[in-house]
N, C-alpha and C positions, 0 to 999 in steps of 0.2 A: 307776355308778362311785362315787357317794357312799357307797353301802352297802359297797363293797369297801374304800374308804379307812377308814371307821369301823370295820369288822370288824378291820382290821389294827391299829388303835389299841387296841381292846378286847383282842385276842389278846396284845398286848404289855403289858397290865396298866394302861393309861391309863384314868382315869375319863373316860368319853365320854358326852355328852348328844346325842341325835339328834332331829331334827325333819324331817318330810317333808310336802310339800304334799298328798300323797295319803294319807289315813288308812289305817293298816294296813300300809303299806309298810315301816315300821321294826320290825315285830313280830319278825322273825327276829333283828335286832340286839339287841333287848331280851332275847330268849331266850339270847343269847350273853353278856349282862352289861351292855349299854348301858342308859342311862337315857333314857326317852322324855319329850320335852317336848311339852306340849299346844299351844304356840305358838312361833313363831320368836323372839319376845322372850324367852321363858323359856329357850330354848336359848342365846341370846346371853349372858344374864346368868349362865349356869352356869359359864363359864370365862374365862380371860384371852386365849385364842386361839380365833378363830372361823373355821371352814373352810366356804366356800360352794361348792357344786357344783350349779349350776342349769342351766336350759335355754339361756339366752342373756343378752346384755347387758341387755335390757329387763327380764327376770325378776329380775336382780340388783337393779336399782333398785326394782322393784315390791315385793320382799321386804324390802330393807334400808333404803331411804329412810326409812320410818317409824320405823326403829330406830337412826337416826344418834346420838341421844342416849345410848342404851344401849351403842353400839359405841365411843363416845368413850373414849380411854384404853386400848382393847384393840387386839389385833393381828388383822387380817383377812387371811386367805389365800384369795384367790379363784382357784379352779381351773376356773371356767366358761370354756368356749371363747369367746373374743371376738377381735375384730380388734385390731391394735396401737393404732389410734386410740381404740377403745372402752376398752382397758386403761388408756391414758393418761388418758382422761376419768374413769374410776373412781378412779384414783390422785389426781387433782385433787379430786374429790368427797370422797374419804376425808381428804385433807389439810385441806380446809376444815372438816371435822367433827371433827378431832383424832383420826383413826383411823390407826394404823400399817398401811400397805398393802403386801402382797406378792402379785404376780400370778404365775400358774403355768400351764404347758401340760403335760398328761399324755401322755407318749409310751408308752402301754401300753393294753391292754384290761383290763377288770376282773379277769379270771382271772390276769393277770400281776402284779398289785399285791403288793408284798412279796417278789417272786421275782426271780431273776437275769434281766436283760434289761429290767426295768422302769426307766424314768427319768422324772424330772419336771424341767422347765426353769423357772427362776424369774427374776424381775426385779422391781425396786421397792426396798422397804426392806431395806438390808443388815443393819440391826439385827435385824429380825424373822427374816431368813434365818439369821443366826448363832445367835441365841438359841434358836430352835426347830429347828435343823438335825437334832439326834438324832431328833426326832419326825418331821420331814419325810422323813428317809431310811429310815423304817420302810416307806414306800411304794415306794421305788426310789431309785436314785442321783440325787442332786440336783445340778444345775448352775446356778450363779448368773451372770447376764449383766450385772449392774450396776443402777444406780439408775433408768434409763429403764424404766418399767413396761411399755412396749410391746414390748420386745425378746424376752421369753419367748414372747409370742404370735406375733411375727414368725417366729422360728425354728420354732415349733410348726407354723404354717401352711405354711411353706416345706418342712419335712420331710414333712408330710402330702401336699403336692402331689407330691413325688417318689414317695411310696408309691402314691398313687392312679393315677398314670401307669403305674407298674409293673403294678398289678393290671389296668388297662385293656388294656395290652399283652398280658398273659397271656390274658385273655378273648378278645382278638382272635385270638391264635395258636390257642387251643382251637377257635374257630369255623372257622379255616382248615383244621385237620386233621380236623374232625368228619365232613365228607363222605366222607373216606377210611376211615371206620369206627374212628377212633382215639378212645377214651374220654378225656374231660378229665383223669381221674385218671392215665392213662398219660402224657399230655402234661405234667402237673404234675411227674411223677417226673423228666422230662428237663429241664423248665424251671427247677426250683428250683436244682440245682447249677450250671446254666449262668448264671443271673442272679447267683448268689452269686459265681461266678468273675469276672463282668464288673464287679463293684463295685471290683475292683482297678484298673480303668481310670479311676476318678473323679478320682484325684489328677492324672493327666495332663491330663484335660479341664479341671480347675480351673486348671492352669498356663496353658493356652491362653486360658481365659476372663479370667484376671487379666492377660493380656498379657505373660507372662513370656517369657524368651528361651530357656529350656530346651526342647530338641526332644523332646517326648513322642511316644508312639506315635500319639496323636491328631493331632498336627501333621504327623508324617511321612506320615500317610495322605493328605495334601493336596498332596504334592510328589513329584516323581520324582527319586530319588537319581542316576539315570543321566544326567539332563539338567536344563536349567533350565526346561523346560516344566512348567507347573502345570496342575492339573485342578480344575475344568473349564476347557477352553481358552477363550481370549478369542475372541469371534465376529469373523469378518471383516466388512468393510463390507457385502458382498453378503448374508451370512447375517443380519446385523443388520437389513438392509432387509426381508428375507423374514419375520423373526420379529416385527418391530415392528407393533403394531396401529395405529400413527400414521404419517402421511406428512407430511413437512415441506414447507411452501409456500415460495415465494421470499421472503416477508416474515419468515420465521423462526417463524411460528406453525404450529400443527399442526392437521390436520383428521382426523376419523374416517372411515375408509374406507367408502364407500358412502353417506355422509350429505351430504357437501359442506359440513358445518358446520365452522367454524374455532374453535379454542380457543386461548387465550393460553398461553404456556409455563407460567405459574404454575398455571392451572387444569388443564393436562395433568399436571403433577406431582402436584397434589392428588388427581386421580382415580386415581393409581397407588399412593397410600398405603394402608396396611393399618389397619383400626380396632383400637384398643386393647381391647382388651377383657379343724363338726362340732359343736349343742351336745352336750355329753356329758350 
């Protein structure tokens, strides 16, 4: 990803100095017109804005902590995938070192950089975003979420979560039709337009999630327009007794069938609870 971002800057005519932890990986960029730095410190000193695209939060500190003095007074745009908490921690570290910090989440794959559909989410220093916006938007449409450095990461991970579930659903569907001799490619040709059409339902679901009063298609799916009966129907006392894995004793406590052991109402409730539970 770092190579794609640097290549876009070189192609636009910007003087670009590159450094990579793996020797030789920046040779293609040098052939395109970039300057190669022998060290990270040399790369930092080469310009007023420094762009970091590393493996993870720890690698950002590993590379940049020793260079805090060189980074002071410069702008740091960190496009490494981190958690919201890690982004905020980096912003605090940068502020303590006199570094203007802008965090970002890349919503694209390398081949999309600089092309329609590529977007990058930003949060942190508004000054850095506005001053370097023409440069940042060479990579894709830029959206700024405010001074909270963790917001870009939060949106990034939330959007990725939606994407990963979609891909997992497609793979599951492909596995379902495979025994019938349907190639995954044929299934993909049907799934793509179907999934695209279904994105039109997101707004309705959002209204339900937000607790709005507008009756969307999603909310109508849970009620019968011909009656006041809702689905799923409320269980009767008899069916509730048949379904419940607990039996109530005369004292109000519950016992597990077949064990004779009694549990307090509090422990019964606890046993029914559910556990909570990209670098570029």
